[in-house]
C-alpha positions as CSV (number, residue, x, y, z in Angstrom):
1,M,17.2,-1.3,58.3
2,N,14.7,1.3,58.4
3,V,11.1,0.5,58.1
4,L,9.5,2.1,55.0
5,N,5.6,2.3,54.5
6,G,3.7,1.7,51.5
7,I,3.7,5.4,50.7
8,D,7.4,5.3,51.0
9,V,7.9,2.5,48.5
10,L,5.0,3.9,46.0
11,P,7.2,6.6,44.3
12,G,9.4,4.0,42.8
13,M,6.8,1.7,41.5
14,Y,3.9,4.3,40.7
15,G,4.1,3.9,36.8
16,K,4.1,0.1,36.8
17,I,1.3,-0.1,39.6
18,V,-1.0,3.0,38.8
19,G,0.3,4.4,35.5
20,R,-1.9,6.7,34.0
21,R,-5.0,5.8,35.3
22,K,-7.6,8.0,37.2
23,I,-7.5,7.4,41.1
24,A,-9.1,8.4,44.3
25,L,-7.3,8.4,47.3
26,V,-8.8,7.2,50.5
27,T,-6.7,8.8,53.3
28,G,-6.5,11.3,56.3
29,S,-4.7,14.7,56.2
30,A,-2.5,13.4,59.1
31,N,-0.9,10.5,57.1
32,I,2.5,10.9,56.3
33,D,5.5,9.2,54.6
34,S,8.9,8.6,56.5
35,A,10.2,12.0,55.5
36,G,7.0,13.8,57.1
37,Q,5.5,14.7,53.8
38,P,1.6,14.0,53.7
39,T,0.3,11.3,51.9
40,Y,-2.0,13.4,49.8
41,E,0.8,15.6,48.7
42,V,3.0,12.6,47.7
43,V,0.1,11.4,45.7
44,R,-0.8,14.5,44.4
45,R,2.6,15.2,42.8
46,L,2.7,11.6,41.4
47,A,-0.8,11.6,40.0
48,G,-1.1,15.5,39.0
49,R,-4.7,15.9,37.3
50,R,-5.5,12.3,37.2
51,L,-6.1,12.5,41.1
52,Q,-9.9,12.9,40.8
53,A,-10.9,12.9,44.6
54,I,-9.9,12.2,48.0
55,W,-12.2,10.0,50.1
56,S,-12.1,10.4,54.0
57,L,-13.1,8.0,56.8
58,Q,-14.0,8.6,60.5
59,H,-13.0,12.1,62.2
60,G,-12.8,13.8,58.7
61,F,-10.2,14.3,56.4
62,F,-8.8,17.0,58.8
63,V,-9.0,14.7,61.7
64,D,-11.1,17.2,63.7
65,K,-14.2,15.3,64.8
66,Q,-13.8,14.0,68.2
67,D,-16.3,11.1,68.8
68,N,-18.0,8.6,67.0
69,M,-21.2,9.2,65.0
70,V,-20.4,12.8,64.1
71,P,-20.5,13.0,60.6
72,S,-18.1,15.2,58.2
73,P,-19.5,16.9,55.2
74,S,-18.0,16.5,51.4
75,F,-16.3,19.7,50.4
76,H,-14.2,21.2,47.9
77,W,-10.7,22.0,49.5
78,S,-9.5,25.0,47.6
79,M,-5.8,24.8,48.7
80,A,-5.4,21.4,46.9
81,D,-8.2,22.3,44.4
82,V,-9.7,18.7,44.9
83,E,-12.9,17.3,46.0
84,V,-13.0,15.7,49.4
85,R,-15.7,13.2,49.8
86,S,-16.9,11.8,53.0
87,L,-17.4,8.3,53.8
88,Y,-18.5,9.4,57.3
89,G,-21.1,11.8,56.5
90,E,-24.6,11.4,55.2
91,R,-23.7,7.9,53.9
92,L,-21.0,5.3,54.7
93,L,-20.5,4.1,51.1
94,P,-19.8,6.1,48.0
95,A,-22.6,7.5,46.1
96,P,-22.8,6.1,42.5
97,E,-21.6,9.3,40.7
98,W,-18.2,9.1,42.9
99,L,-17.1,6.2,40.9
100,E,-17.5,8.0,37.4
101,G,-14.2,8.3,35.7
102,I,-12.4,6.6,38.6
103,D,-10.2,3.4,37.5
104,A,-8.5,2.7,40.7
105,L,-8.6,3.5,44.5
106,L,-5.3,4.2,46.2
107,V,-5.5,3.5,49.9
108,D,-3.4,4.6,52.9
109,P,-5.2,3.5,56.0
110,F,-3.5,4.2,59.3
111,D,-4.6,1.2,61.6
112,V,-3.4,0.8,65.2
113,G,-3.8,-2.9,65.5
114,V,-7.1,-3.0,67.2
115,R,-10.5,-4.2,65.6
116,V,-12.5,-1.5,67.0
117,Y,-10.7,1.3,65.2
118,T,-12.9,1.9,62.4
119,F,-10.6,2.6,59.4
120,V,-9.9,-0.9,58.1
121,N,-13.3,-2.0,58.9
122,H,-14.7,0.7,57.1
123,L,-12.4,-0.3,54.1
124,A,-13.6,-3.8,54.4
125,M,-17.2,-2.4,53.9
126,L,-16.0,-0.5,50.9
127,L,-14.3,-3.8,49.3
128,R,-17.8,-5.3,49.8
129,F,-19.5,-2.4,48.1
130,L,-16.8,-2.3,45.2
131,S,-17.2,-6.2,44.4
132,G,-17.8,-6.7,40.8
133,R,-17.4,-3.2,39.8
134,G,-14.0,-3.3,38.0
135,I,-12.2,-1.0,40.2
136,E,-8.6,-1.9,41.6
137,V,-7.9,-1.4,45.2
138,I,-4.3,-0.5,46.0
139,V,-3.3,-0.6,49.5
140,L,-0.3,1.4,50.7
141,D,0.5,-1.0,53.4
142,R,1.7,0.1,57.2
143,P,3.0,-2.2,59.9
144,D,0.7,-3.1,62.8
145,P,2.2,-0.8,65.5
146,L,1.4,-3.3,68.2
147,N,3.7,-5.9,66.4
148,G,2.1,-9.0,64.5
149,R,2.5,-11.7,66.8
150,D,0.6,-10.7,70.2
151,L,-3.1,-11.3,70.2
152,E,-5.6,-10.2,72.6
153,G,-9.3,-10.6,73.1
154,N,-12.2,-12.7,72.1
155,V,-13.1,-12.9,68.4
156,A,-16.0,-11.2,66.8
157,R,-19.0,-13.3,66.1
158,P,-20.7,-12.7,62.6
159,D,-24.0,-11.9,64.4
160,H,-22.4,-8.7,65.9
161,F,-20.4,-7.6,62.7
162,S,-20.6,-3.8,62.4
163,I,-18.5,-0.9,61.4
164,V,-16.4,-1.8,64.5
165,A,-16.3,-5.5,63.4
166,Q,-16.4,-6.6,59.7
167,L,-14.5,-9.7,60.2
168,P,-14.0,-12.6,63.0
169,V,-10.8,-11.4,64.5
170,P,-9.9,-10.8,67.9
171,M,-9.6,-7.2,69.7
172,R,-5.6,-7.0,69.0
173,H,-5.7,-8.7,65.8
174,G,-1.8,-8.6,64.8
175,L,-2.2,-7.8,61.3
176,S,-1.0,-5.0,58.8
177,A,-3.8,-2.8,56.9
178,G,-2.7,-5.0,53.9
179,E,-3.2,-8.4,55.6
180,Y,-6.4,-7.5,56.9
181,L,-8.2,-6.3,53.8
182,S,-6.8,-9.6,52.1
183,F,-8.5,-11.5,54.6
184,A,-11.7,-9.7,54.1
185,L,-11.4,-10.3,50.4
186,S,-11.3,-14.0,50.9
187,Y,-13.8,-14.0,53.8
188,Y,-16.5,-12.5,51.7
189,N,-15.4,-14.0,48.6
190,L,-15.0,-10.7,46.8
191,D,-14.5,-9.8,43.1
192,V,-12.1,-7.0,43.6
193,R,-8.5,-6.8,42.2
194,L,-6.4,-6.0,45.5
195,T,-2.8,-5.0,45.3
196,V,-0.8,-4.4,48.4
197,V,2.0,-2.2,48.3
198,K,4.0,-3.9,51.2
199,A,6.0,-2.3,53.7
200,R,9.7,-3.0,53.9
201,G,12.0,-3.5,56.8
202,W,9.5,-4.8,59.3
203,S,9.2,-8.0,61.0
204,R,6.1,-9.3,62.8
205,R,7.9,-9.4,66.2
206,D,8.7,-5.5,66.2
207,Y,6.6,-2.9,67.5
208,F,6.4,0.0,65.1
209,P,5.8,3.6,66.9
210,G,7.2,5.5,63.8
211,D,5.7,8.0,61.7
212,W,2.9,8.7,64.1
213,T,1.3,11.9,64.1
214,L,-2.6,12.3,64.8
215,P,-4.7,9.4,63.0
216,S,-7.6,10.3,65.1
217,P,-8.2,12.9,67.6
218,N,-7.9,10.7,70.5
219,M,-5.1,8.7,69.3
220,P,-2.1,11.0,70.1
221,S,0.6,8.8,70.3
222,F,1.9,5.4,70.4
223,A,1.5,5.3,74.3
224,T,-2.3,5.6,73.7
225,A,-2.2,2.5,71.2
226,L,-0.5,0.6,73.9
227,V,-3.5,0.6,76.1
228,Y,-6.3,0.9,73.5
229,P,-6.9,-2.8,72.8
230,G,-8.5,-2.9,76.3
231,A,-9.0,1.0,77.0
232,V,-11.6,0.9,74.1
233,L,-13.9,-1.1,76.3
234,L,-14.5,1.7,78.4
235,E,-16.6,3.4,75.6
236,G,-19.4,0.7,76.4
237,T,-19.5,2.0,80.1
238,D,-20.3,5.3,81.9
239,L,-16.6,5.6,82.9
240,S,-14.8,8.3,81.0
241,E,-12.1,7.0,78.8
242,G,-10.0,10.0,79.2
243,R,-11.6,12.0,76.2
244,G,-11.5,15.5,77.1
245,T,-8.0,15.5,78.8
246,T,-4.6,15.2,77.4
247,R,-4.3,11.4,78.2
248,P,-7.3,9.8,76.4
249,F,-7.7,6.0,77.2
250,E,-4.6,6.0,79.8
251,L,-7.0,7.8,82.3
252,A,-10.2,5.9,83.4
253,G,-12.7,7.0,85.8
254,A,-15.9,8.6,86.9
255,P,-17.1,11.3,89.7
256,Y,-18.1,8.2,92.0
257,V,-15.1,6.3,91.7
258,D,-12.7,6.1,94.6
259,P,-9.3,6.1,92.9
260,F,-7.5,4.5,95.7
261,R,-9.6,1.4,96.3
262,L,-9.7,1.0,92.5
263,A,-5.7,1.4,92.0
264,G,-5.3,-0.8,95.2
265,E,-7.7,-3.7,93.9
266,L,-5.8,-3.5,90.4
267,Q,-2.4,-3.7,92.1
268,R,-3.1,-6.7,93.9
269,L,-4.1,-8.6,90.9
270,K,0.0,-8.4,89.9
271,L,-1.1,-7.6,86.1
272,P,2.0,-7.9,84.2
273,G,3.7,-5.0,82.7
274,A,2.0,-2.0,83.9
275,R,1.0,-0.3,87.1
276,F,-2.1,1.7,87.9
277,V,-1.9,5.1,89.5
278,P,-4.7,6.7,91.5
279,V,-5.7,10.0,90.2
280,F,-8.2,12.6,89.8
281,F,-8.9,14.2,86.6
282,K,-11.5,16.5,84.8
283,P,-12.7,16.0,81.3
284,E,-13.3,19.1,79.4
285,F,-16.0,17.3,77.1
286,S,-17.3,13.9,76.5
287,K,-18.4,11.7,79.6
288,H,-18.4,13.7,82.8
289,A,-17.3,17.0,81.3
290,G,-16.5,19.5,83.7
291,R,-16.6,17.4,86.7
292,V,-13.8,16.0,88.7
293,C,-13.2,12.1,88.3
294,G,-11.5,9.9,90.5
295,G,-9.9,6.8,88.6
296,V,-6.4,5.6,87.5
297,L,-3.9,6.4,85.0
298,T,-2.4,3.3,83.5
299,Q,1.3,3.4,83.0
300,V,2.9,0.8,80.6
301,L,6.2,-0.4,81.9
302,D,6.9,-3.4,80.0
303,P,4.7,-3.5,76.4
304,G,6.1,-7.0,75.7
305,R,4.2,-8.3,79.0
306,F,1.4,-5.9,79.3
307,R,-2.0,-7.2,77.9
308,S,-4.4,-4.4,77.8
309,F,-7.6,-6.3,77.3
310,Q,-7.2,-8.1,80.4
311,A,-6.2,-5.1,82.4
312,Y,-9.2,-3.1,81.4
313,Y,-11.7,-6.0,81.7
314,E,-10.5,-6.3,85.3
315,L,-10.6,-2.5,85.9
316,I,-14.4,-2.4,84.6
317,R,-15.2,-5.7,86.5
318,L,-13.7,-4.1,89.8
319,T,-15.4,-0.8,89.2
320,A,-18.8,-2.6,88.8
321,R,-18.1,-4.8,92.1
322,L,-16.8,-1.7,94.1
323,H,-19.7,0.6,93.0
324,P,-22.6,-1.6,92.1
325,E,-25.2,0.9,92.6
326,K,-23.6,3.4,90.2
327,F,-21.6,1.6,87.5
328,K,-23.7,1.4,84.3
329,W,-23.3,0.2,80.9
330,K,-23.7,2.7,78.1
331,L,-26.8,2.8,76.3
332,P,-27.3,2.8,72.4
333,P,-26.7,4.1,70.1
334,Y,-23.1,3.2,69.2
335,E,-21.7,3.3,65.9
336,F,-24.9,3.2,64.0
337,E,-26.0,0.5,65.9
338,F,-29.4,1.5,67.8
339,K,-30.3,-1.7,69.7
340,R,-27.7,-3.6,71.1
341,P,-25.6,-2.4,74.1
342,P,-22.5,-0.7,72.8
343,I,-20.1,-3.0,75.0
344,D,-21.4,-5.8,72.9
345,M,-20.6,-4.0,69.6
346,I,-17.2,-3.2,70.9
347,C,-16.6,-6.8,71.9
348,G,-18.1,-8.2,68.9
349,S,-20.2,-10.7,71.3
350,E,-22.0,-10.8,74.6
351,L,-19.3,-12.6,76.4
352,I,-17.5,-9.9,78.0
353,R,-20.6,-8.2,79.4
354,T,-22.0,-11.1,80.7
355,A,-18.9,-12.3,82.5
356,I,-18.2,-8.8,83.9
357,E,-21.9,-8.9,85.3
358,K,-21.3,-12.0,87.1
359,N,-18.0,-10.8,88.5
360,T,-15.9,-13.4,86.6
361,P,-12.1,-12.6,86.8
362,F,-10.5,-12.8,83.8
363,A,-8.9,-16.1,84.6
364,G,-12.4,-17.6,84.4
365,I,-12.9,-16.6,80.6
366,R,-9.1,-16.9,79.5
367,N,-9.0,-20.6,78.2
368,G,-12.1,-19.8,75.9
369,I,-10.7,-16.8,74.6
370,E,-7.2,-18.4,73.8
371,R,-9.0,-21.2,72.0
372,E,-10.8,-18.5,69.8
373,I,-7.6,-16.8,69.3
374,G,-5.7,-20.1,68.3
375,A,-8.3,-20.8,65.7
376,Y,-8.2,-17.1,64.2
377,A,-4.4,-17.4,64.0
378,E,-4.7,-20.5,61.9
379,S,-7.5,-19.1,59.7
380,V,-5.4,-15.8,58.7
381,R,-2.0,-17.3,58.3
382,P,-2.4,-17.7,54.4
383,F,-3.0,-14.1,54.3
384,L,0.3,-13.0,56.2
385,L,2.6,-10.9,54.3
386,Y,5.7,-10.4,56.6
387,P,7.9,-12.8,58.5
């Protein structure tokens, strides 16, 4: 059976779920249905003039902003004759006037199964803002591309919550967008009517690379998502995460890195499911722009065995050990946090940074992380929508 996303299911039940209510649509221009039609176009045909506005998230409606903390303006989109309101501009939550005349929000988030990917966290913030305001939120669900069973990374702690961590979930969380937001509704005890239009034909054991376009500028392919649960840690360091190249997050390095030593050390760890190829690359923008970097290309050979969080933890730890005088953590700000180290915001705690600073191999923190994951898995069980 082919997998159908919520946007594929919506037309057959639009009258029952939405009816003649006035709506705002939260989506990006790259989101599509299984036939390749943009979400906004499908909804525009269904809603007609009752589509009051489109609300956009990080990277902008046109997915044109390359990095974090790069605001997008609100504007009138003349081609579709609709107002596009930016939730990642001068403000992160709606202005009061945005809610005037709105009966419901229709939400089509493209999540990649990783807590740091801001879209579903931002929507959790939006749910908190809407609590008690009488506006229904209708989620057009999509499967977790990385499957719904394999979990990785430590669980974010409440004192480190931010736009990259709104819930106590691990880095690779194993939830669909609808499940994530259902958990948020319960965790914060919110007064919001939440309806999830479930995907069809997806099982938790399945990876889902389908219907991939360009959900954000540096998430160009499913291959990127496979490495992202660990590769996103690079954002908290002075290592290039491959932004400014055609292989973001698959490439990692810096001008001071000896690629052959680093690749050799990684290969000696015999990490399952991947190999690490010594390479040189030159980012055209972002960290080390215009400079040749030494580093590695992570090639995932067996997604089912590969554990990205462990792999990139070790990559960063080994780089810090091999180049102790040059390796540095990135300084704030990061995603509107101006005091804590970005690596702590990304990881949702100080655990990973302090362990790397002590040169602790991943085996030294694995048991603690697995205990956290076990408790998390039990806490979200009531909100799982798929077998």
